[in-house]
Structure formats: C-alpha cells, structure tokens
N, C-alpha and C positions, 0 to 999 in steps of 0.2 A: 572267352567265347571261342568255340571251335571255329576253325576256318570254314567259311561258307563254300559250299560245293555246288556248282551248277552242272546241269546236264552236259554242257559243252566241254567240261574239263574233268571228266570222271576217268580219264585214262591213267593207268599206273605210271608213277614217276620212276625214272631210272635212278638206281643207286650209284653214287659216285664211287670210283675205284678206291678200295681200302676202307670204305665206311662200315662194312659189315664187321671188319676186325676192330675198328674204332668203337663200334657199338658194344662189342664184347668186353672191351676194356672199361667202357663206361658202366656196363652192367656190374662188373666186379666192384667198381667204386661205390655205386649206389647200394649194392647188396650189403657190403661191409659197413657202410655209413648207416644204413637202416638198423643193422644189428647193434652197432655202437649206441645209437640213440635209444634202442629198446633196452639195452643193458642199463643205461642211465635211468630210464623210466622205471625199471624194476626196482632199483635202489631208492629212487625218490618215493615210489609208492610204499615200499616197505618202511621207509622213514616216517612218512605221514601216518601210516597205519599204526605203527607202534607208539607214536606220540598220542594218537587218538585213543588207543587202548589204555595208555597210562593215565590220560586225563579223564576219560569217560566216567569211571567209578567215583572219582574224586568230585567231579562236577555234579553228578546225579545224587550223590549222598549228601551234598551240601557242605562237605568238609573243605572244598575249595570254592571260594566266592569269586565273582568277576574281578574283584580287586586282586586276589591272589594270582589269578590267571594273568592279569595285567602285569603284576610284578615279575612273573615268569618271563613274559615277553621282554620286559626291560632288562632282566638278567641275561637273557640270550643276546640281546643287542649290545649290552655293555661288555660281555666277555668275548663275543664273536661279532664284531661290528660289520664284518664283510658279509655275513649271512643275510639273506633277504627272504621274506615270506613267512616270518614267524611272529607277526604281530598278534595282538589279542584276538581279533576277529578270526584270523587264519587258524589260530590254535583251536578255537571253538569249531571251525569248519572241519578240522581233522577229526575231532570227536564225533561230529555229525556223520562223516563218511564211515568211520569205524562202526558207529551204532547202527547205521543203515544196512551196511553190507555184511555185518556179522550177526545180524538179528536172526532169531529162530525162524521167523517168517521167510526171510530171504534164503536161508539155508534150506528150508523145506521146499521152496520152489525150485532150487537147484537140484535137489534130490528127485523131485517129481519129473524133471525133464533131463535127467542124467544121460539117458541113452541118446536123446536128440542132440545133446551138447558134446557128444563124444568126438565130433569132427573138429572141435577146437582143442582137444586134449593134447595131442602131440605138439601143437604149436606152442602152447604155454609151457609144457614140460621141457621142450627144447630150449625155449627162451630162458627159463629159470635155471636150467642146467648150464647155460653158457655164461651165467652171471659170474664175473670175476671177483666182485666184491662180495664178502661173505656175510650172510644174515646171522642174527643172534638166536640162540636157543636157550631156554631156561634149564638149569640143572639145580640139584639140591646144594651144590657147592657154589663155585663162582660162575657167573654168566660168561660163556666162552664162545669163541668163533667156531662155526661148523660150516664146512663147504656145502653149498646147495647142490642138489642133484635131483634128477627126475625120480629116483627111487624114494626120496623123502616125501613126494606127493602121494597122499593116500588115494589109491585107485577107486575106492568106493565113493569118495566125495570130491576128489580132485582139489584138495585144500593143501595149503603150505603152512608149516609151523613157523611162527614168528616168536620174537623174544617176549613180547608182552601181549596179554589178552588172547583172544580166540584166533584160530587159524584163518588165513586169508584165502578166499576162493581164487583158484588159479586163473580163472577166466578174466579176472579183473586186471591181470598183468597186460592184457591186450589193449587196455585203454589208459589214457593219461589220468592222473589224479584230478586235474581240472575238469575233465569230462565227467568223471564219477561224481565229483562235487555238484556239478550242474544237474545231474540226474537226481541225486539225493535231495537237493534243495527244491526241486520242482515236482517231484512225484512221491506219492505215499503208497500206492498199490504195488506190491512186490512183483506181480506178473508184468505190470506195465514197466517197472524199472528194468526187469530182465530184458524185456523187448528192446528198450532203448540201448542197453548194453550191446545186445546182439546186432541191432540195426546199425549202431555206430561202427562196429567191427566190420560187418559185411559190406557196408557202403563206404567205409573209410571216411566218415564225416569229419570235417574240421570242427573246431569248437563253435564257430558261428553257425555252421550248418546244423549241428546238434541243437544249439539254442533255438534256431528257427523251427526245427522239427518238434521240439517240445512246445514252443509257443503255438504252433499250428496243429498240434495234436496228430502227428503222423501215425500214432498207435491206432486211433479209430479210423483215420483216413485209409490206411492200408488193410486193416484187418476187419473192419466193421461192415455191416450191411449184408443183405442176402444175395448180392451180386446179380440181381436180375437186370441190371443195366449193362451187362456183358452179353454179347451174342453167343449163341451156342457154338458157332464156328470159331470164335475167339478162344473159348475155353477148351475146345477140342484141339486146336493147333498149338495153343500156349496154356497148358494147365496152370502154370505159375503166374500168369498175367494178373489175376486178382490180388496177389500179394506182392506184385512188382510195380504195377502202375496204379497210382491213387485215383479214386473216383470222386474226390473233391479237392479243390485247391483254394488256398487263401491268397487273395491278391490285394490285400490291404496296403502292402508296400508300394503299390502303384499310385496310390492317392488319386484314384479316378473320381470324377464328379459322379453324382447319382445317375445322371443321364449322359451317356457317351456312345459314340459310334464304334462299330467294329474296327474300323481303321485306327481309331485312337487306342483302343484296347490292344491291337496287334503291335502298334509302334511302341507302346509302353512295355509290353512283354519283351520285345526284342531288346529294348534298352536295359531291361533287368533280367536278361536271359538266364544268368546263373541262378538267381533266386527262383525263377520259374521252373527250371529243370529240377531243382531240389523239391519243389512243390509237387511235381508230377512223378517223382520216384528216383531221382539221382542219376540213373544210368543212361540218360539220353545225351546224344550229341546233336547240337543244332546244325542243320544243313542250310536252310534259307527261309525267308519269308516271301509270300506270294510266289511260290515256286511255279514256274511256267510249265504247263502240260499241254503240248500241241496235239490236238486230235482232229483228224478230218479237215485240216486247213484252218482250224480255229484254235485260239489260245485260251486255255482255262488256267486258273490260278488257285493253288492250295494255300490257305492262310499261313500255316507254319509246317515245315517239314523237318523231321528229326530222324536220327538213326539210333536204335536201341542196341547197345552193345551186348547186353545179356541175352536178349531174344534174337539178335542178329537179323533185324528187319527194319525197313523204313516205317516211320509212323507219321501219318498226316493228321494234323490237328485243325479242325474247323471251329472258328469262334462265333458264338452267337450271344449277343447282349440282351437277348429276350428269352422267352420260354421255349423249351424244346418243342419242335414240330415233327411229326412223322415224315414229312416231306424232306426234312434235312438229311435223312438216310440215303435217299436216292442220289443226291449230290455227292455225298461222301463216298458211296460205293463206286460211283463213276470215277472219282479220283483214284481210288485204290486199283481199279482195273487198269487205268492208264499207267500208274506207277509200276504195277507188276508186269505189264507188257513191254514198257518202253524204258524204264529206269532201273528196276531191280536187277541185280547181278545174279548169275546162275548159282553162286554159292550162298545167296541170301534167302531167307525165309519169306513167305508171303507178307505183304504189307498190312499194317494195322491202321485203323481209323478211329479217331477220338473226336467226338463232338463235345466241346467245352462250352456249356451254356450257363446262363445266369439262374435259370430256374427249370425244373423238370417235374412233371407229374409222374409219379412212379408207376402208376397203372398204365399210362400212355407209353412210357418207356418200355415196360414189360411187353406190351402188345407189339411194339415196333421191333423189339429184339427177337421175338419168337419166330418171325419170318425172315429175319435178316440172313442173307446168304454169305456175307463177308465177315471177317474178324473185326468187329467194331464194338464200341462202347460209348456210353454217354457219361460225361463227368460234369460236375457243377461246383460252383463256389458258394455252397450253402451248407452250413453245419447240420449234420444229422445225428440224432440220438441213437446210439447203438446199444442193444442189450448186452449185458456183461457176458452171458453165456455164449453169445455169438463171437465175441472177441476172444474168449478162451479157446473155443474150438478152432478158430482161424489161426490163433497164435501157435497152437500145436502143429498145424499144417506148415506154418512159416518156419518153425524150428526144424522141421523134417526136410526142408529143401536142401539139396546138396549144394555145397559151395566150395570152390577151390580157393582157399584163403592162403595167401602168401605170408611169409614170416614178417613182412613189414606192415601187416595190417594194423 
C-alpha cells in the first residue's frame, strides 16, 4: 500500500546529503539486474518454444502418446536430475504455448496491428540483440550456433528464427513464459490474447495480477461499452481515460454479505487496496480513506482518494451500495471543486471523480453525464455484455496509445 498522504504533510521532503549520488548508483544496479533477468527470460522462452515446436507435430499426429511424453519426462529427470519444470504436464504446456502463439490466427492479428505495435519493436530487438547465449538455427548440414542480432528479426513481421518449428513473435520476449502460458490456457480469441500480452507489458503486471485480470475480464472492462457513463468534460481533458480507468469492478474477493453498509465496503476495499487498484486500472496510488475536505468551517469527507500516475491527477471515489442517483453527482462535483482549490498542486491536472455503485440505469447515467460540468464517471460492479465490434474498435484505439516503455518492462 502506498503511504497515506494527508493534507497536513504534503510538503516536499528534503533529500539527505549524497542521496542523489546514491540513487544514481542504485539505478545502475537495477538497470543491469533487469537486463540480466531479461536475458535469462529470452533463453528460457526460446528453450520452451523449441521444445513445444519439437513436441507439437508428434503429439497432434498421434505418433507420440501421453505415455511416450511421460517417458521423455522421466528420461530428462534421469539424465539431468537437477533440472526442474520438465514434467509431463509441463511438456504439454510448452506445446500449448507454441501452438497458440505460432498459429496462423495469432500471426495474422500481429500483421493486422503491425504499425500500432511498432513502439515495442526497438525494445525486443535490443533485448534479443543483447542475449549472450546463442539460439539455434536449422541448416541443411549440422544444427549450429548463430549469434542473435536485431538484423535477424524480419522487419515485416518482427519474428525471430528458432531451431525448431515456426519463428517466435518478438513481442513475446517482453513477457515471461509463465504469463504466456496463463494467457494461452485461459483465452481462445486471438485479439483478446494480444490485448492481455500488451496489457501485461504496459502495466507491468505480476503473474497474480495477470491471473486476476483474466478472471475478472479486464478486456471487456477496459475496452467495452459506449462510454456514456463518462462526462464530456472527462473525455475532453483525458481522452485516454476510457481505456485507462475501468468502468466496472469485481469485488468478489471482499466476500461482502448481500446487504452491507458503505462504511463496510470502504473498510474492506482499504484492507484489500492492492486488489482494488488493479480492478480500477493499475496506475492508481492510494492516498487516504475518508479524506477530510474543510470548506466554510465545515468538514466533508471523500470516501477514497487516489492519485493517478498516468493522468497526473487526484481521483476521488465515492462508494454507493445502492442504485446510482443523479443527486450523487452534486456531492461528487463539490468534492472535486474542493480538491482543485485546496489540495491539487500547480503541476497537477484537474481532479477526476468516480461514483462506484452497485447498480446503474444506463439511461439515467447518460442524462446525468450530459449536463455534468466536471470530469466524472459512473462505474459499477455489474458485468455487462459488450458487442464484439465495440471491443475491436476500442482495442485499436488502445494499441495506438503512446507509451514510454522501459527495457525492464
């Protein structure tokens, strides 16, 4: 949990003498450590990919039964007992990852969005080019070692030649094998799979965060809907908000009773703040609960206050355990006015307000949003069925968003 920040201690802290130089040294350490870990990830992924490519045709043709795959696992264990992760089920998983991400359908979706994916190209080209261990390449003679380099990546498709089977999409090098397996095992639609690959990279999701995103359908939460639950002011000030902040959240992990008070909901959210932040869009920093806003000699309290790193603004979240009412807007806009006048710093953008309610009539929400003068939105924890064409259009907009991705992504 981020350190809680109250209005009384928003003053900048003094940096101890020499700490700026210390930070530079630490940056050197973390940078090279990240690169070393990525090099290991490159070789691990190449290993699993080539094993999957070797096994896949044998499994699908029926020439290798489960018993034979089991004997292979035993052979590896007997000859290299120190190796881990090469049991029978794991060998089948390697074939699954290979089949999924080398399929014609997945290759086609990469081709379709080639221009939007160009922002990732230099990263994985540099990453593969820095690999000290050498991948294999087939020849008519003996299989031999060939140094990897950015030039070996085909610019038209950004694929990398491996020893066995089809080329591996370069963008996969930016994720771990375990995350790719998680995506392959839980999704069939190739556009949705590509979304989770990109989402994991952009948001630097951990394995558990990715698992939760899949379970709670971040794809439709971020990309679906007609976005009439966002005020015009919000989309004017923050055009990326609809694909950065989710408009539905799954709070099943709170184990709340069917009937509960807003205070109970707030306390449970704070107790599980990390999960809640992921539900709302990952890039939030928690500031405080019941944040005090003194106005005219009276104290008012915003349920939850966050800071959004990407949008560089404060975000007030008001909780409603009932159906959305238009009168809720007045309360929220009052809080935003107080935040912008008394709390927001000069270098920060105008504050955003979110009403998180249990239920919302879409027509009532649309009417309320049409006259809203502040950057506000209504979110709810109720699943909505989203048309596939809407998801595809919004996905294209999501891919086009600029992103400064560092090499340790």
